[in-house]
C-alpha positions as CSV (number, residue, x, y, z in Angstrom):
1,M,14.4,36.7,74.6
2,L,17.0,35.4,77.1
3,G,17.1,36.8,80.6
4,G,20.2,38.4,82.0
5,Y,20.9,35.4,84.4
6,T,20.6,32.8,81.6
7,L,22.9,34.8,79.3
8,D,25.4,35.1,82.2
9,L,25.3,31.3,82.7
10,I,25.9,30.6,79.0
11,L,28.8,33.1,78.8
12,V,30.4,31.6,82.0
13,G,30.0,28.1,80.5
14,I,31.6,29.1,77.3
15,A,34.5,30.8,79.1
16,Y,35.0,27.7,81.3
17,L,35.1,25.4,78.3
18,I,37.7,27.6,76.5
19,L,39.9,27.8,79.7
20,V,39.8,24.0,80.2
21,Y,40.6,23.4,76.5
22,L,43.6,25.8,76.7
23,M,44.9,24.2,79.9
24,V,44.7,20.7,78.5
25,T,46.4,21.6,75.3
26,L,49.2,23.6,77.0
27,M,49.8,20.9,79.6
28,K,50.1,18.2,76.9
29,K,52.7,20.3,75.1
30,R,54.6,21.0,78.4
31,N,54.6,17.3,79.5
32,K,56.0,16.2,76.2
33,D,58.9,18.7,76.5
34,V,59.7,17.9,80.1
35,G,59.4,14.1,80.0
36,G,62.2,13.4,77.6
37,H,64.0,10.7,79.7
38,D,62.7,7.2,80.3
39,D,63.4,6.5,84.0
40,D,60.6,5.2,86.2
41,D,61.4,6.9,89.5
42,D,59.1,9.3,91.2
43,G,61.5,12.1,91.1
44,G,63.1,14.0,94.0
45,I,66.4,13.3,95.8
46,T,67.6,9.7,95.8
47,V,68.5,8.6,99.3
48,K,71.1,5.8,99.4
49,G,71.4,5.1,103.0
50,P,70.6,6.3,106.5
51,P,71.1,10.0,107.2
52,E,74.4,11.2,108.6
53,I,73.4,13.0,111.8
54,D,76.0,14.6,114.1
55,L,74.8,13.4,117.5
56,P,76.4,14.5,120.8
57,P,78.7,12.0,122.6
58,G,76.8,9.2,124.3
59,V,73.7,9.5,122.1
60,C,73.0,6.9,119.4
61,L,70.1,6.1,117.1
62,P,68.2,2.8,117.8
63,D,68.7,0.0,115.4
64,G,65.8,-1.5,113.3
65,N,62.3,-0.2,112.7
66,P,60.3,1.5,115.4
67,R,57.6,-0.6,116.9
68,L,54.4,-0.1,118.8
69,V,54.8,-0.6,122.6
70,F,51.8,-1.2,124.8
71,I,52.0,0.1,128.3
72,D,49.9,-1.5,131.1
73,E,47.8,0.7,133.3
74,E,50.1,-0.2,136.3
75,E,53.2,0.9,134.5
76,R,51.5,4.1,133.3
77,E,50.6,5.1,136.9
78,E,54.3,4.5,137.9
79,M,55.6,6.7,135.1
80,P,56.5,10.3,136.0
81,V,54.8,13.0,134.1
């Protein structure tokens, strides 16, 4: 007859298949209920401009996108640590 190890593997496989089947069917049902609207956005909060940050006097945010700046070895030696 079947050994104990083989029987355990068969039972674990059957349990795995049942769990996967239940998860797939339940997720299909849940996704249909949640996805009732037809917009194409990714979700989350919509940001319509730059953030409003209360900065101290004399401090301002730079304009434009940040860029990569290369520093020469001579300038690096002159920079304080």
